[in-house]
C-alpha positions as CSV (number, residue, x, y, z in Angstrom):
1,X,-16.8,21.7,-10.8
2,X,-18.5,18.3,-10.6
3,X,-19.6,17.0,-7.2
4,X,-19.0,13.4,-8.1
5,X,-16.2,11.4,-9.7
6,X,-15.7,8.2,-11.6
7,X,-13.6,5.5,-9.9
8,X,-12.7,1.9,-10.4
9,X,-13.5,0.3,-7.1
10,X,-12.1,-2.9,-5.7
11,X,-15.2,-4.8,-4.6
12,X,-13.8,-8.3,-4.0
13,X,-10.4,-10.0,-3.6
14,X,-9.3,-12.4,-6.3
15,X,-8.8,-12.4,-10.1
16,X,-8.6,-9.2,-12.0
17,X,-11.7,-10.0,-14.2
18,X,-14.1,-9.9,-11.3
19,X,-12.4,-7.6,-8.8
20,X,-13.3,-4.1,-10.0
21,X,-16.5,-2.2,-10.6
22,X,-16.9,1.3,-12.2
23,X,-18.8,3.6,-9.8
24,X,-19.6,7.2,-9.2
25,X,-18.5,8.5,-5.7
26,X,-18.6,11.9,-4.1
27,X,-15.7,14.1,-5.0
28,X,-13.5,14.6,-2.0
29,X,-12.9,17.9,-0.3
30,X,-9.4,19.0,0.8
31,X,-8.9,19.5,4.5
32,X,-6.3,21.7,6.3
33,X,-2.9,21.4,4.6
34,X,-4.4,19.3,1.8
35,X,-4.8,19.8,-2.0
36,X,-7.4,18.3,-4.3
37,X,-5.8,17.0,-7.5
38,X,-7.5,16.1,-10.7
39,X,-5.8,12.8,-11.6
40,X,-4.7,12.8,-15.2
41,X,-2.7,9.6,-14.9
42,X,-1.8,6.9,-12.4
43,X,-0.1,3.5,-12.9
44,X,-0.3,-0.2,-11.8
45,X,2.3,-1.6,-9.5
46,X,2.9,-5.1,-8.1
47,X,1.6,-3.8,-4.8
48,X,-1.7,-3.3,-6.5
49,X,-1.8,-6.9,-7.7
50,X,-1.0,-8.1,-4.2
51,X,-3.7,-5.9,-2.7
52,X,-6.3,-7.1,-5.3
53,X,-5.5,-10.7,-4.6
54,X,-6.1,-10.2,-0.9
55,X,-2.5,-10.5,0.4
56,X,-3.1,-7.4,2.6
57,X,-6.7,-8.0,3.4
58,X,-6.0,-7.0,7.1
59,X,-5.0,-3.6,5.8
60,X,-7.8,-3.1,3.3
61,X,-11.6,-2.9,3.9
62,X,-13.8,-3.5,0.9
63,X,-15.1,-1.8,-1.1
64,X,-12.2,0.5,-1.7
65,X,-10.2,2.4,-4.3
66,X,-6.6,1.3,-4.6
67,X,-3.6,2.8,-6.5
68,X,-0.8,5.1,-5.4
69,X,0.9,7.0,-8.3
70,X,-0.5,10.3,-9.3
71,X,0.3,12.9,-11.9
72,X,-2.3,15.6,-12.3
73,X,-3.5,19.2,-11.8
74,X,-4.3,21.0,-8.5
75,X,-7.9,22.2,-8.6
76,X,-8.5,23.2,-5.0
77,X,-6.5,23.9,-1.8
78,X,-7.6,23.4,1.8
79,X,-7.0,25.8,4.7
80,X,-3.3,26.5,5.2
81,X,-2.2,24.7,2.0
82,X,-0.2,27.5,0.6
83,X,2.5,25.6,-1.3
84,X,0.4,25.1,-4.4
85,X,-2.2,27.0,-6.4
86,X,-5.0,25.7,-8.7
87,X,-3.6,24.9,-12.1
88,X,-0.2,23.6,-10.8
89,X,0.8,20.4,-12.4
90,X,2.0,18.0,-9.7
91,X,3.1,14.4,-9.1
92,X,3.3,12.3,-5.9
93,X,3.1,9.0,-4.3
94,X,-0.1,8.6,-2.2
95,X,0.2,7.1,1.3
96,X,-0.1,3.4,1.1
97,X,-3.0,1.7,2.8
98,X,-4.3,5.1,4.0
99,X,-7.4,6.6,2.5
100,X,-8.7,6.6,-1.0
101,X,-6.4,5.4,-3.7
102,X,-5.7,6.8,-7.2
103,X,-7.9,4.7,-9.5
104,X,-10.1,7.8,-9.5
105,X,-10.7,11.1,-11.3
106,X,-9.9,13.2,-8.1
107,X,-7.6,12.6,-5.1
108,X,-6.9,14.5,-1.9
109,X,-3.4,14.5,-0.4
110,X,-1.3,16.3,2.2
111,X,0.6,19.0,0.4
112,X,3.9,17.9,2.1
113,X,3.9,14.8,-0.1
114,X,3.5,16.7,-3.4
115,X,6.0,18.2,-5.8
116,X,5.7,20.1,-9.0
117,X,5.9,17.8,-12.0
118,X,9.1,17.9,-14.0
119,X,8.5,19.9,-17.2
120,X,10.2,17.2,-19.3
121,X,7.6,14.6,-18.4
122,X,4.1,14.1,-19.6
123,X,1.5,13.2,-17.0
124,X,1.6,9.5,-18.1
125,X,5.4,9.4,-17.8
126,X,5.4,11.1,-14.3
127,X,2.7,8.7,-13.1
128,X,5.0,5.8,-14.2
129,X,7.9,7.1,-12.3
130,X,6.6,8.2,-8.9
131,X,6.5,4.9,-6.9
132,X,9.3,3.1,-8.6
133,X,11.5,6.2,-8.7
134,X,11.1,6.8,-5.0
135,X,11.7,3.1,-4.3
136,X,15.0,3.0,-6.0
137,X,16.1,6.4,-4.6
138,X,15.4,5.1,-1.1
139,X,17.1,1.7,-1.9
140,X,20.2,2.9,-3.6
141,X,20.8,6.4,-2.1
142,X,19.3,6.3,1.4
143,X,19.7,2.7,2.4
144,X,22.7,1.1,0.6
145,X,24.5,4.4,-0.2
146,X,25.8,3.5,-3.6
147,X,28.9,5.3,-4.5
148,X,30.9,6.0,-7.7
149,X,33.1,3.1,-8.6
150,X,31.0,0.5,-6.8
151,X,29.2,-2.4,-8.5
152,X,25.5,-2.9,-8.2
153,X,23.4,-6.0,-9.2
154,X,19.8,-5.1,-10.2
155,X,17.5,-8.1,-10.4
156,X,14.7,-7.8,-13.0
157,X,16.3,-4.9,-15.0
158,X,13.5,-4.9,-17.6
159,X,10.7,-4.2,-15.0
160,X,9.4,-1.0,-13.6
161,X,11.7,-0.8,-10.6
162,X,14.6,-2.4,-12.3
163,X,14.6,0.0,-15.3
164,X,14.7,2.9,-12.9
165,X,17.3,1.3,-10.7
166,X,19.7,0.8,-13.6
167,X,19.5,4.5,-14.5
168,X,19.9,5.7,-11.0
169,X,22.9,3.5,-10.2
170,X,24.6,4.7,-13.4
171,X,23.9,8.3,-12.4
172,X,25.5,7.6,-9.1
173,X,28.6,6.4,-10.9
174,X,28.3,2.7,-10.3
175,X,29.0,-0.2,-12.6
176,X,25.6,-2.0,-13.1
177,X,25.0,-5.7,-13.6
178,X,21.4,-6.8,-14.2
179,X,19.4,-9.9,-14.7
180,X,17.0,-10.1,-17.7
181,X,15.8,-12.5,-20.3
182,X,18.0,-12.5,-23.4
183,X,15.3,-10.8,-25.5
184,X,15.6,-7.8,-23.1
185,X,19.4,-7.5,-23.0
186,X,19.6,-4.7,-25.7
187,X,16.9,-2.8,-23.8
188,X,18.7,-2.9,-20.4
189,X,22.1,-2.1,-21.8
190,X,20.4,0.8,-23.6
191,X,19.4,2.1,-20.1
192,X,23.0,1.9,-18.9
193,X,23.6,-1.6,-17.7
194,X,27.2,-2.7,-18.2
195,X,26.5,-6.4,-18.0
196,X,23.3,-8.2,-18.7
197,X,22.8,-11.8,-17.4
198,X,20.1,-14.2,-18.7
199,X,18.7,-15.6,-15.5
200,X,16.8,-18.3,-17.5
201,X,20.1,-19.7,-19.0
202,X,22.4,-21.1,-16.4
203,X,23.1,-20.1,-12.9
204,X,23.2,-16.3,-12.6
205,X,25.0,-16.5,-9.2
206,X,28.0,-18.1,-10.8
207,X,28.0,-15.6,-13.6
208,X,28.1,-12.7,-11.2
209,X,30.8,-14.3,-9.1
210,X,32.9,-14.6,-12.2
211,X,32.8,-10.8,-12.4
212,X,34.3,-10.6,-8.9
213,X,31.1,-10.0,-7.0
214,X,29.1,-6.9,-6.3
215,X,28.9,-4.3,-3.5
216,X,25.1,-4.0,-3.6
217,X,22.2,-6.3,-4.6
218,X,18.8,-4.8,-5.3
219,X,16.3,-7.7,-4.9
220,X,13.0,-7.3,-6.8
221,X,12.3,-11.1,-6.9
222,X,12.5,-12.6,-3.4
223,X,12.6,-16.3,-2.6
224,X,15.8,-18.1,-3.8
225,X,17.1,-14.9,-5.3
226,X,17.1,-13.2,-1.9
227,X,18.5,-16.4,-0.2
228,X,21.5,-16.5,-2.5
229,X,22.3,-12.8,-2.5
230,X,25.3,-13.3,-0.1
231,X,27.0,-15.6,-2.5
232,X,27.6,-12.7,-4.9
233,X,28.6,-10.0,-2.4
234,X,32.0,-8.6,-1.7
235,X,33.0,-8.1,1.9
236,X,30.7,-5.7,3.8
237,X,28.3,-5.8,0.9
238,X,24.6,-4.6,1.2
239,X,21.4,-6.2,0.1
240,X,18.1,-4.3,-0.2
241,X,14.9,-6.2,-0.9
242,X,11.6,-4.7,-1.9
243,X,9.7,-8.1,-1.8
244,X,7.9,-9.4,1.2
245,X,9.0,-12.9,1.7
246,X,6.8,-15.0,3.9
247,X,8.9,-18.2,3.7
248,X,11.8,-18.6,6.1
249,X,15.2,-17.5,4.8
250,X,18.5,-19.1,5.5
251,X,20.9,-16.2,5.5
252,X,23.9,-17.9,7.2
253,X,26.1,-17.1,4.2
254,X,25.6,-13.4,5.0
255,X,27.8,-13.8,8.1
256,X,30.8,-14.8,6.0
257,X,30.8,-11.5,4.1
258,X,29.6,-9.2,6.9
259,X,26.5,-8.4,4.9
260,X,24.0,-5.7,5.8
261,X,20.3,-6.3,4.9
262,X,17.6,-3.7,4.3
263,X,14.0,-4.5,3.7
264,X,12.2,-1.7,2.1
265,X,8.6,-0.5,2.1
266,X,8.8,2.9,0.4
267,X,7.5,6.0,2.2
268,X,6.2,9.0,0.2
269,X,7.8,12.5,0.5
270,X,8.5,15.6,-1.5
271,X,12.3,15.5,-1.1
272,X,12.6,12.3,-3.0
273,X,10.4,13.6,-5.8
274,X,12.5,16.8,-6.1
275,X,15.7,14.7,-6.2
276,X,14.3,12.5,-9.0
277,X,13.1,15.6,-10.8
278,X,16.6,17.0,-10.9
279,X,17.8,13.7,-12.5
280,X,15.0,13.9,-15.0
281,X,15.9,17.5,-15.9
282,X,19.5,16.5,-16.2
283,X,18.7,13.7,-18.7
284,X,20.0,11.0,-16.3
285,X,16.6,9.4,-15.6
286,X,13.7,8.7,-17.9
287,X,10.5,6.8,-17.2
288,X,10.0,3.6,-19.1
289,X,6.3,3.2,-19.9
290,X,5.5,0.0,-21.7
291,X,1.8,0.4,-22.0
292,X,-1.0,2.9,-21.5
293,X,-4.6,1.9,-20.8
294,X,-7.7,3.9,-19.9
295,X,-9.1,3.7,-16.3
296,X,-12.0,1.6,-17.5
297,X,-9.5,-1.1,-18.5
298,X,-7.9,-1.4,-15.0
299,X,-8.6,-5.1,-14.9
300,X,-6.9,-5.6,-18.2
301,X,-3.9,-3.6,-16.9
302,X,-3.7,-5.9,-13.9
303,X,-3.8,-9.0,-16.2
304,X,-1.1,-7.5,-18.4
305,X,1.2,-6.8,-15.4
306,X,0.7,-10.4,-14.4
307,X,1.9,-11.5,-17.8
308,X,-1.3,-11.5,-19.8
309,X,-3.9,-14.2,-20.0
310,X,-3.2,-17.3,-22.0
311,X,-6.1,-16.5,-24.3
312,X,-4.5,-13.2,-25.3
313,X,-1.0,-14.6,-25.4
314,X,0.4,-11.2,-24.3
315,X,3.6,-11.0,-22.3
316,X,4.3,-8.5,-19.6
317,X,5.6,-5.2,-21.1
318,X,8.9,-3.6,-20.2
319,X,8.8,-0.9,-17.6
320,X,5.6,0.4,-16.2
321,X,1.9,0.2,-17.2
322,X,0.3,3.6,-16.9
323,X,-3.3,4.4,-16.7
324,X,-4.7,7.5,-18.5
325,X,-7.5,8.5,-16.1
326,X,-8.4,11.6,-18.2
327,X,-6.8,11.0,-21.5
328,X,-8.5,14.0,-23.1
329,X,-6.6,16.2,-20.6
330,X,-3.2,14.9,-21.5
331,X,-3.0,17.8,-23.9
332,X,-2.7,20.1,-20.9
333,X,1.0,19.3,-20.9
334,X,2.6,16.8,-23.3
335,X,6.1,17.3,-21.9
336,X,9.4,17.2,-23.7
337,X,10.1,13.8,-25.2
338,X,12.3,11.7,-22.9
339,X,15.9,11.4,-24.1
């Protein structure tokens, strides 16, 4: 087994085109209760963009390797790590701002955070679901407790989090309203959304209120979207936001509807992964991967998630952008095609 590994290292904060450098680093060794995983695929998330820009520079010391999603193969176990064996195909969300990230060929993690990869998923698909899937599980199941017969508003339904949230809300038995550009309406209704609202054409708040309001709002946008969430809530409605919002918020309208607010920074864990895996196996949840790029093109992946450069004229893809760290190894397990 090699003693070094290839990584894409974040060497400076700022634009994607100058932020990353390819390097060889020593391959990590698992400690007690840890497993060493050969990373077959990872993905790019908005958190990665914020980290690269320097929004969390107090949490990140340069140079560093960022990234949090992993799907791969266990190659070595540390003392007391008895839950897995070499050769097991696993997936997980790496701890955020804690140790080496996942833009690398190998990654070490506590076994308590790891789960066996669902057989229906390829490594690329699993890597595209880990963070977003756990985020929406915590948002809709653990925090806002969505129930059958309720109505949920998902902002940004064509994105990575939004596309997973639509499917989970439907699996929970809720009616789903989502915001998306008109060109994405067929896509989001295909995922299960009952109503799609074009946020770029008219006031989406008034359109949601015409439906009678919603019980839960999942905010993936922040800013004015978060501020106006109480205007669409039924009495005792709930709002969960995954966006850090530095500007002050006027939430006085929330008092009038007895609203409850949750601000979510997802935490990793095996139980969430296993719950998501059951939904995948039952055909109720499928990852949406809009693009797959090699690890060497991580800067291009960041630019694509930001909407593409004006020179390329590319727009942000639907769903997730996955990174094939070891594309030649994707033949290890192609997975059953998603429904």
